[in-house]
C-alpha positions in Angstrom: -37.8 -11.0 -23.7 -36.7 -11.5 -27.5 -37.1 -14.2 -30.5 -33.2 -14.4 -30.5 -33.3 -15.0 -27.0 -36.0 -17.3 -26.7 -34.3 -18.9 -29.0 -31.1 -19.3 -27.8 -32.6 -20.9 -24.6 -34.4 -23.2 -26.1 -31.5 -24.4 -27.8 -29.2 -24.8 -24.8 -32.3 -26.5 -23.1 -32.2 -28.7 -25.8 -28.6 -29.3 -25.8 -28.7 -30.5 -22.3 -31.6 -32.7 -22.4 -30.1 -35.1 -25.3 -26.5 -34.4 -23.4 -27.3 -35.8 -20.1 -31.2 -37.7 -20.4 -31.5 -38.8 -24.0 -28.4 -40.0 -24.6 -28.0 -42.4 -21.2 -25.8 -39.3 -19.5 -27.7 -40.5 -16.2 -24.8 -43.5 -15.6 -22.0 -40.9 -15.1 -19.7 -41.6 -12.7 -19.1 -38.6 -10.0 -16.3 -37.3 -11.2 -17.5 -36.6 -14.7 -21.0 -35.0 -13.0 -18.8 -33.0 -11.7 -17.1 -32.0 -14.6 -20.1 -31.8 -16.9 -21.4 -29.4 -14.6 -18.4 -27.1 -14.3 -18.2 -26.7 -17.6 -22.0 -26.2 -18.4 -22.4 -23.9 -15.7 -19.9 -21.6 -18.2 -21.8 -22.7 -21.1 -25.5 -22.0 -19.9 -25.4 -18.8 -18.5 -28.7 -18.0 -18.6 -30.4 -18.2 -15.2 -33.5 -19.9 -15.9 -35.6 -22.0 -13.5 -36.0 -24.8 -16.6 -32.6 -25.5 -17.1 -31.9 -26.2 -13.2 -34.1 -29.4 -13.4 -31.5 -31.3 -15.2 -29.6 -31.0 -12.1 -31.8 -33.5 -10.3 -30.7 -36.3 -12.4 -27.6 -35.9 -10.6 -29.3 -36.7 -7.1 -30.1 -40.4 -8.7 -26.6 -40.5 -8.7 -26.3 -39.4 -4.5 -23.4 -37.3 -5.4 -24.3 -34.7 -3.3 -20.5 -33.4 -2.8 -20.6 -32.5 -6.5 -23.6 -30.0 -5.5 -20.8 -28.0 -4.3 -19.0 -27.7 -7.5 -22.3 -26.6 -9.0 -22.7 -23.4 -6.7 -19.0 -22.7 -6.8 -19.8 -21.9 -11.0 -21.9 -19.6 -9.8 -19.3 -18.0 -8.1 -16.8 -17.8 -10.8 -19.6 -16.7 -12.4 -20.3 -14.2 -10.8 -24.1 -14.3 -11.0 -25.8 -13.8 -7.8 -29.5 -14.1 -10.0 -28.3 -17.9 -11.5 -27.0 -18.8 -7.8 -30.5 -17.9 -6.3 -32.3 -19.6 -9.1 -30.4 -22.5 -7.6 -31.3 -22.1 -4.3 -34.9 -22.4 -5.3 -34.9 -25.1 -7.4 -32.7 -27.1 -4.5 -35.8 -26.0 -2.0 -38.1 -27.6 -4.5 -36.6 -30.6 -5.5 -36.4 -31.1 -1.4 -32.5 -30.9 -1.3 -32.4 -28.1 0.8 -31.4 -30.4 4.5 -28.7 -32.1 2.6 -25.7 -30.8 4.9 -23.4 -30.4 1.9 -25.7 -28.3 -0.1 -26.3 -26.0 2.8 -22.4 -25.5 2.9 -22.2 -25.1 -0.1 -25.2 -22.1 -0.2 -23.3 -20.6 3.0 -20.4 -21.0 0.7 -22.1 -19.3 -1.8 -23.6 -16.2 -0.4 -20.9 -15.1 1.7 -18.5 -15.2 -1.2 -21.0 -13.2 -2.9 -21.7 -10.7 -0.5 -17.7 -10.2 0.5 -18.6 -8.4 -3.6 -21.4 -6.7 -1.9 -23.4 -6.3 -5.5 -25.0 -8.9 -8.7 -21.4 -10.7 -9.6 -22.8 -10.4 -13.4 -21.3 -7.3 -14.1 -17.9 -8.0 -14.2 -16.3 -4.4 -14.6 -18.2 -3.1 -11.6 -16.7 -5.8 -9.7 -13.0 -5.0 -11.2 -14.1 -1.5 -9.8 -15.4 -2.7 -6.5 -11.9 -4.4 -6.0 -9.8 -2.1 -6.7 -12.3 0.5 -4.3 -11.9 -2.4 -1.5 -9.8 -1.3 1.3 -9.5 -5.4 2.1 -6.2 -4.5 0.1 -4.4 -6.1 2.9 -2.4 -9.7 2.9 -4.8 -11.9 5.6 -7.0 -12.5 2.5 -4.8 -14.6 0.9 -5.4 -17.2 4.2 -9.0 -17.2 3.8 -8.7 -17.5 0.6 -5.9 -20.2 0.2 -8.4 -23.0 1.3 -10.3 -22.5 -1.9 -7.8 -21.6 -4.4 -9.5 -22.8 -7.2 -11.9 -19.9 -7.0 -8.8 -17.8 -7.1 -6.7 -19.6 -9.2 -8.8 -20.3 -12.8 -7.4 -17.7 -14.9 -6.7 -13.9 -15.5 -10.0 -13.0 -17.4 -11.5 -14.0 -14.3 -11.9 -10.6 -12.3 -12.4 -12.3 -8.7 -8.9 -13.6 -9.8 -7.8 -9.9 -8.6 -9.1 -10.3 -5.2 -6.0 -12.5 -3.9 -3.0 -10.6 -5.6 -3.2 -7.5 -3.5 -1.2 -4.5 -2.5 -0.2 -4.3 1.2 0.1 -0.8 2.5 3.1 1.0 3.1 4.7 3.4 6.1 7.2 5.8 5.9 7.8 7.9 2.8 5.0 5.9 1.2 2.8 6.6 3.4 0.9 7.2 0.2 -0.7 3.7 0.3 -1.4 3.8 4.3 -3.7 6.7 3.5 -5.7 5.5 0.8 -6.3 2.3 3.0 -7.6 4.5 6.2 -9.6 6.3 3.7 -11.1 3.4 1.9 -11.7 1.6 5.0 -13.7 4.4 6.6 -15.8 4.4 3.4 -16.2 0.5 3.2 -17.3 0.5 6.8 -19.8 3.1 6.2 -21.5 0.2 4.3 -21.5 -2.1 7.4 -25.5 -1.4 7.4 -26.3 -2.8 4.3 -23.6 -5.8 4.6 -25.0 -7.0 7.9 -28.7 -7.1 6.0 -26.5 -9.1 2.9 -25.1 -11.2 5.6 -29.1 -12.4 6.9 -29.4 -15.5 4.1 -26.2 -17.0 5.0 -27.4 -16.7 8.5 -31.0 -18.1 7.6 -29.9 -21.4 5.8 -27.2 -21.7 8.6 -30.4 -21.9 11.1 -32.2 -23.6 8.5 -29.7 -26.7 9.0 -31.3 -29.5 10.5 -27.5 -30.8 11.0 -24.3 -28.6 10.7 -20.5 -29.6 11.2 -17.5 -28.4 11.3 -17.9 -27.2 8.1 -20.9 -25.5 8.0 -19.5 -23.5 11.4 -16.4 -22.7 9.4 -17.8 -21.2 6.4 -20.3 -18.6 8.4 -16.9 -17.8 10.4 -15.1 -17.0 7.1 -17.9 -15.2 5.3 -18.3 -12.7 8.4 -14.7 -12.1 8.9 -14.4 -11.9 5.0 -17.5 -9.1 5.6 -15.9 -7.2 8.2 -18.6 -8.4 10.9 -15.5 -9.1 13.4 -18.1 -9.3 16.1 -20.6 -12.1 14.3 -17.8 -13.6 13.6 -16.3 -14.2 17.1 -19.6 -14.5 18.4 -20.1 -17.1 16.2 -17.0 -18.9 17.3 -18.4 -18.9 20.8 -21.6 -20.7 19.8 -19.2 -23.3 18.0 -18.2 -23.9 21.6 -21.0 -24.3 22.9 -22.2 -26.7 19.8 -18.8 -29.3 21.7 -17.1 -28.4 18.8 -13.4 -27.4 18.7 -11.8 -25.0 16.4 -9.7 -26.3 13.7 -6.8 -25.0 11.9 -9.3 -23.3 9.2 -11.4 -21.4 11.6 -7.9 -20.2 13.6 -7.2 -19.0 10.3 -10.0 -17.0 9.6 -10.4 -15.4 13.2 -6.3 -14.6 13.4 -7.1 -11.5 10.8 -9.5 -9.8 13.0 -6.9 -9.4 15.5 -4.7 -8.0 13.5 -7.4 -5.5 12.3 -7.9 -4.4 15.9 -4.1 -4.1 16.4 -5.0 -6.6 19.7 -1.7 -8.6 20.1 -3.1 -9.8 23.4 -5.5 -11.6 21.9 -3.8 -12.7 19.3 -1.2 -14.5 21.8 -3.8 -16.5 23.5 -4.9 -17.5 19.8 -1.3 -18.8 19.5 -1.4 -20.3 22.9 -4.3 -22.5 21.7 -2.5 -23.5 18.7 0.5 -24.5 20.8 -1.6 -26.6 23.0 -3.6 -27.9 20.2 -0.9 -29.3 18.2 -1.2 -26.8 15.1 1.9 -25.1 15.5 2.9 -26.7 12.6 0.3 -25.8 10.2 1.5 -23.6 7.5 -1.7 -21.9 7.3 -2.3 -20.8 10.8 1.9 -20.1 10.9 1.1 -17.4 8.0 -1.8 -16.2 9.7 0.3 -15.5 12.8 2.8 -13.9 11.5 0.4 -12.0 9.3 -1.4 -10.8 13.3 1.8 -9.8 14.6 2.9 -7.9 12.1 0.3 -6.0 11.9 0.2 -5.3 15.8 3.8 -3.8 15.4 5.6 -7.3 16.7 7.8 -8.1 14.2 10.4 -9.9 16.2 8.0 -12.5 17.0 6.5 -12.7 13.3 10.5 -13.5 12.4 9.9 -16.7 15.3 7.5 -18.3 13.9 8.2 -17.8 10.9 11.8 -19.2 11.5 9.7 -22.4 13.0 7.6 -23.6 10.4 8.2 -26.7 9.1 7.6 -26.1 5.9 7.3 -22.9 4.2 4.9 -22.5 1.2 4.2 -19.6 -1.2 1.6 -18.0 1.5 4.1 -17.4 4.7 7.1 -16.4 2.7 5.3 -13.5 1.1 3.9 -13.0 4.9 7.0 -12.4 6.4 7.9 -10.1 3.4 5.2 -7.5 3.8 5.2 -7.9 7.5 8.7 -6.5 7.3 8.0 -3.6 4.7 4.8 -2.4 6.6 7.1 -1.9 9.8 9.4 -0.2 7.3 12.2 -3.1 7.9 12.8 -3.0 4.0 16.3 -4.3 3.8 15.4 -7.0 6.0 12.3 -7.6 3.6 14.2 -7.5 0.2 16.3 -10.7 1.7 13.6 -12.3 2.7 12.5 -11.9 -1.2 15.9 -13.0 -2.3 15.2 -16.3 0.2 12.0 -17.3 -1.1 13.4 -17.0 -4.5 16.5 -19.4 -4.0 14.2 -21.8 -2.4 12.6 -21.7 -5.8 9.2 -20.8 -4.4 7.8 -18.9 -7.5 6.8 -14.9 -6.5 3.2 -14.4 -7.1 1.4 -11.5 -7.8 0.9 -10.2 -4.3 4.9 -11.2 -3.7 5.6 -8.2 -6.3 3.3 -5.6 -4.7 4.9 -6.2 -1.3 8.4 -5.7 -2.3 8.2 -3.0 -4.5 7.6 -0.6 -2.0 10.9 -1.4 -0.6 12.2 -1.1 -3.3 10.7 2.9 -3.6 11.7 3.8 -0.3 15.2 2.2 -0.4 15.4 4.5 -4.0 17.1 1.1 -5.3 15.8 1.8 -9.8 18.2 -1.1 -10.9 16.8 -3.9 -8.6 13.0 -1.8 -9.2 13.8 -2.7 -13.2 15.3 -6.3 -12.2 11.7 -6.7 -10.7 9.8 -5.1 -13.4 11.1 -7.5 -16.2 10.2 -10.0 -14.2 6.9 -8.8 -14.0 6.6 -8.7 -18.0 8.0 -12.2 -17.9 5.6 -13.4 -15.5 3.0 -11.6 -17.5 1.8 -10.0 -14.7 2.0 -6.4 -15.8 -1.9 -6.0 -16.3 -2.6 -6.1 -12.7 -3.5 -2.9 -11.5 -2.6 -3.4 -7.4 1.1 -4.2 -9.3 1.1 -1.8 -11.4 0.1 0.8 -9.0 2.9 -0.4 -6.9 5.2 0.0 -10.4 4.0 3.9 -10.9 4.9 4.6 -7.1 8.3 2.9 -7.6 9.4 5.2 -10.3 8.1 7.6 -8.8 10.0 7.5 -5.2 13.5 6.5 -7.2 13.4 9.8 -9.6 11.7 8.7 -13.0 8.8 9.9 -13.3 8.6 9.9 -16.5 8.2 5.9 -16.7 6.3 5.9 -14.1 3.8 8.1 -15.9 4.7 5.7 -19.5 3.1 3.0 -16.2 0.3 4.8 -15.7 -0.9 5.8 -19.2 -0.8 1.8 -19.9 -3.3 0.9 -17.3 -6.8 0.1 -18.7 -8.7 0.8 -15.4 -6.6 2.7 -12.6 -8.1 3.1 -9.1 -7.4 5.8 -6.9 -4.0 4.0 -5.5 -2.7 4.5 -9.2 -4.3 8.2 -9.4 -2.7 9.2 -6.0 0.3 7.3 -7.1 0.7 9.6 -10.1 -0.6 12.5 -8.9 1.7 12.2 -5.9 5.0 11.6 -8.0 4.8 14.8 -9.9 3.9 16.5 -6.8 7.3 15.3 -5.2 9.0 16.2 -8.3 7.7 19.6 -8.4 5.7 19.2 -11.5 2.9 20.9 -9.9 0.9 21.5 -12.6 1.0 17.8 -14.3 -0.4 17.2 -11.0 -3.5 19.3 -11.1 -4.0 18.5 -14.9 -4.2 14.5 -13.3 -6.3 15.9 -10.0 -9.0 17.7 -12.5 -8.7 14.6 -15.4 -9.7 12.6 -12.6 -12.8 14.3 -11.2 -13.9 14.2 -14.9 -13.7 10.4 -15.2 -16.3 10.5 -12.4 -13.9 9.5 -9.7 -14.4 11.0 -6.2 -11.2 12.7 -4.9 -10.6 11.1 -1.5 -8.6 12.0 1.6 -4.8 11.0 -0.1 -5.9 12.7 -3.5 -6.5 15.6 -1.7 -3.3 15.4 0.0 -1.5 15.0 -3.0 -2.3 17.8 -4.9 -1.8 20.0 -1.9 1.5 19.0 -1.7 1.6 19.6 -5.5 0.4 23.1 -4.9 2.4 24.1 -1.8 5.5 22.6 -3.9 4.7 25.3 -6.5 3.6 28.3 -4.1 0.1 28.4 -5.4 -1.4 30.0 -2.7 -5.3 30.6 -4.0 -5.3 27.0 -5.7 -4.8 25.5 -2.3 -7.1 26.9 -0.6 -9.8 26.4 -3.2 -9.2 22.8 -2.7 -8.5 23.0 1.2 -12.1 24.6 1.0 -14.0 21.8 -0.8 -12.8 19.1 0.9 -15.3 19.9 3.4 -17.5 21.7 1.2 -17.9 19.5 -1.7 -16.8 16.3 -0.7 -17.4 16.1 3.0 -13.9 14.8 3.8 -12.7 16.7 6.7 -8.9 18.1 6.7 -6.6 15.5 8.5 -3.2 16.1 9.9 -1.3 15.4 6.2 -3.9 18.3 4.6 -3.0 21.2 7.5 0.9 20.3 7.2 0.5 20.7 3.7 -0.7 24.1 3.9 1.0 25.3 6.7 4.6 24.7 4.6 2.6 26.4 1.9 2.2 30.0 3.7 5.4 28.8 5.3 7.4 28.8 2.3 5.3 32.2 1.0 6.9 33.8 4.4 2.9 34.0 5.7 3.9 33.1 9.3 1.1 34.6 10.9 -1.5 33.4 8.5 0.0 29.9 9.1 0.1 29.9 12.9 -3.8 31.2 12.9 -4.7 27.6 10.5 -2.7 25.7 12.8 -4.6 27.3 16.1 -7.8 26.5 14.1 -7.5 23.2 14.7 -8.5 20.9 17.9 -5.5 19.4 18.8 -2.4 20.2 16.5 0.0 17.9 16.5 3.6 18.0 16.5 4.5 17.9 12.8 1.9 20.4 11.5 4.0 22.5 14.1 7.2 21.6 12.9 6.5 22.9 9.0 5.9 26.4 10.6 9.2 25.7 12.7 10.9 25.1 9.3 9.5 28.2 7.6 10.7 30.2 10.6 14.2 28.9 10.3 14.3 29.8 6.4 12.7 33.6 6.9 15.1 33.9 10.3 11.8 34.9 12.7 13.8 33.6 16.2 10.3 34.9 17.9 7.9 32.8 15.9 10.3 30.1 15.8 10.2 30.2 20.0 6.8 30.5 19.9 6.0 27.7 17.3 8.6 25.7 19.5 6.7 26.2 22.7 3.6 24.7 21.3 5.7 21.1 20.1 7.3 21.1 23.8 4.1 20.9 24.9 2.9 17.8 23.7 6.9 16.4 23.0 9.1 17.8 25.2 11.9 15.3 23.5 11.0 16.2 19.8 14.6 16.1 18.6 13.5 17.5 15.4 12.0 20.7 16.9 15.6 21.6 19.4 17.0 21.1 16.3 15.2 23.3 14.0 15.2 26.1 16.7 18.9 25.8 17.1 19.3 26.1 13.6 17.1 28.9 13.3 19.2 31.4 16.3 22.6 30.3 14.1 21.0 31.5 11.3 20.4 34.8 13.1 24.3 34.6 15.0 22.9 34.5 18.1 25.3 31.8 19.6 24.3 31.7 23.4 21.2 30.8 22.5 22.3 27.9 20.1 25.0 26.7 23.4 22.4 26.4 26.0 20.5 24.7 23.0 22.7 22.3 22.6 23.8 21.7 26.5 20.2 20.9 27.2 19.6 18.3 24.5 23.3 16.5 25.7 21.4 16.6 29.3 18.1 15.4 28.2 20.5 12.4 26.1 18.9 13.7 22.6 21.3 13.2 19.7 20.0 14.8 16.2 19.7 12.5 13.3 23.2 12.2 11.3 22.5 13.5 7.3 23.1 11.1 5.6 23.5 10.6 1.3 23.5 7.1 -0.7 24.0 6.5 -4.2 23.7 3.4 -6.1 26.6 2.3 -8.6 26.2 -1.0 -9.9 24.0 -2.7 -7.7 26.0 -1.2 -4.6 24.8 1.2 -2.4 27.3 3.4 -1.0 26.3 5.8 2.0 28.2 9.1 2.7 27.8 11.0 5.8 29.2 15.2 6.3 33.1 14.9 6.9 33.4 11.0 6.2 36.3 9.7 5.1 36.1 6.4 5.9 35.0 5.2 2.1 37.6 3.2 -0.3 37.8 5.7 -3.2 38.2 8.9 -0.4 41.0 10.1 -1.4 39.9 10.4 -5.4 36.6 11.6 -4.4 38.4 14.3 -2.3 40.4 15.4 -5.4 37.3 15.3 -7.8 35.5 17.3 -5.1 38.7 19.9 -5.4 38.6 20.3 -9.3 34.9 20.8 -8.8 35.2 23.3 -6.5 38.0 25.4 -9.1 36.0 25.1 -11.9 32.3 26.4 -9.7 34.0 29.4 -8.0 35.4 30.4 -12.0 31.3 29.9 -13.0 31.2 32.6 -9.9 29.9 30.2 -7.1 30.3 31.5 -4.0 29.7 29.4 -0.8 26.6 30.6 1.4 28.5 30.0 4.7 25.2 30.9 6.5 24.4 27.6 6.4 27.0 26.4 8.6 25.2 26.1 12.2 28.8 26.6 14.0 30.8 29.6 15.4 33.8 28.9 13.5 36.1 31.0 11.4 34.8 31.9 7.5 37.6 29.2 6.5 36.4 26.3 8.5 32.8 27.0 7.5 33.9 26.6 3.7 35.4 23.5 4.6 32.5 22.0 6.4 30.6 22.7 3.4 32.3 21.0 0.8 32.2 17.8 3.2 28.6 17.5 3.1 27.6 14.3 2.4 24.9 15.1 -0.4 28.7 16.7 -2.9 30.6 13.8 -1.4 27.7 11.5 -3.2 27.4 13.6 -6.1 31.5 13.4 -6.6 31.6 9.6 -6.4 28.9 9.3 -8.4 30.4 11.6 -11.0 33.8 9.3 -10.6 32.4 6.0 -11.1 29.7 6.0 -13.6 30.3 6.7 -17.3 29.8 10.1 -18.8 26.2 11.0 -19.6 24.9 8.3 -16.8 22.4 10.4 -14.8 23.8 10.8 -11.3 20.8 9.4 -8.9 21.0 10.7 -4.6 19.2 10.0 -1.8 19.5 12.7 1.1 18.0 12.1 4.9 17.2 15.5 5.2 16.2 18.4 3.6 19.3 20.1 0.9 20.8 22.8 2.5 21.2 26.0 0.5 24.8 26.4 -0.7 24.8 22.4 -1.2 21.9 23.5 -4.0 23.3 26.0 -5.5 26.8 24.0 -5.9 24.9 21.6 -7.2 23.9 24.1 -10.1 26.9 25.0 -11.2 28.5 20.9 -10.9 25.2 20.0 -13.0 26.8 22.5 -15.9 30.1 22.1 -15.6 29.6 18.4 -15.8 26.7 18.5 -18.4 25.2 15.5 -16.6 21.6 15.5 -15.1 21.9 15.0 -11.2 18.3 13.8 -8.9 18.6 14.7 -5.6 15.6 13.1 -3.5 15.4 15.0 0.4 13.3 14.0 3.1 10.6 16.9 1.9 11.1 16.8 -2.5 12.8 15.9 -5.3 15.3 18.2 -7.4 16.6 17.6 -10.5 19.3 19.4 -11.8 20.7 20.3 -15.1 22.6 23.0 -17.3 22.8 25.0 -14.2 19.0 24.7 -13.3 16.7 23.1 -10.5 13.1 22.1 -11.6 12.4 23.3 -8.5 12.7 27.2 -9.6 15.0 27.6 -6.3 11.5 27.4 -4.0 11.2 25.1 -2.0 
């Protein structure tokens, strides 16, 4: 220890001695002692035994409960060594048999074990939270009971633990896959966490008397550390001790059944809640909403929410997150608006929950409004919200703003990196995606399951076969990551686009159990290259596992139609009708003046259809003068040539583009979303339109983004 350190320590000791002893402060009342202890635990973080001796003065005032506040201060300081020092002092002073002290010690150890390291390393702790799989909303419920720990200010890293980003399905799978990968890594440390919870259990077993708080502390600690079996075992032991679970106990265990997706056990808890009269408890209600949502029982979540006598921010955020996680994005947005109208202030987790809904629905204007709200609330420095904003802007077609937000992040986590890499991949900027992937590696961040999926997608959209094989092989060889369905699908898609159908077939066949989604990527390539024989072979593989796969029937039918084998087309359509199968209707939508307008092929129901039709006629005349020739091979119906042209002109994306042109000022970017792949003829037509009207047109289909400008597309006609 350096002389300056010794001088600093001695000075602080003298200061405390004069303050608490020499000036008669032993007569302080309980509240004053609690406040002084809390304040000086921040100021005196040296963590040496001598300073703790002054804590004994408080014992003369019989303020056992205030010891809990002192232990809390160690947690707030993220200093495990200080907490251990206090524990040693408590033992020497003979206070270790006190009920409140034991509860406080267990609470402190449980929270430090959830951090998994010495909390004094604040930056490392922030990084740890960024990588934790507990980016799920139920931790809000447990931490609700100790809100003072989580809401102490923006400068305390542990505060970020409660502002976490839920994982989204659908087009936002990027977040789901990240959670799965982090969860697998996290569970690999289970043995380490078990050993670290031993000291919590030791304190518990040494306590001569245990109350409900003692049991709840251990149960919650186990649950928060992923030790679910231990938590459930403790509940059984608590029952043997003639103690009944209270609302805190139930709120701690409900997330366990959400993690296990065990709705039957969750229902048993729900029944117990009703029998014990806890159904009006807002915390338990929020836990039930979360549990049912994670078990894909959204209707039950909605039912629980509707009967809550009171709704706080936790219950509102639970139902919003539940809807978004189950792809009910419109309802999630509706509940968010209702929450704001109910004068419940959105928290950081509220925005992490709702931004993915904007990304999926491509409601860019609403996303911008939420971004403004986030900035006004000063939430924009939260890594989880920033990651959601990166994803939202990228999926709404504005990858430049997404990159700007990413570059402002001080410590981007794995989800942030993956969001921006996938954003560039979907927009066809393969070189930018690969550059960021390599920059992430050079920064010491090991790519995970999702990061490889993103970079393989970038290679697929740019036709970078050699690069893709390099990344695919390095997953197992250099990083020990087994390729999953998404990686095989990306490789199959890449090889299929390049016309290497046999190579793609061989790759898929090497899988243990190829899924229909992987075979479908190859089947789509067969349609593009009009390879009927391979298409039939691939379709047979799909129908073996999923005989009612509508997408496979449609792709095979279109392959026959492209080869002008109309008899097989007719047979397939009859077979689909007999099976009761219907293909998804092609639909495109565009947001104009904060309203969403949807169109289907040949749709005449829009109030402005006459103006839209007239605008399309003018555009077709100009396009034909520029050299446009309709590609009628894209019409998979055995009809006359003129009828085929008419059908092409009524495709949904053209209707949406025409409506956007007549409804927005000149120069405005047109953003259209389509639920299926853009056809070749519409792709060609949109290039002509962008040149004629001198506007940028962004079309997002179910595969990628196309940026049309000056008669060219960002995909380079490779999609």
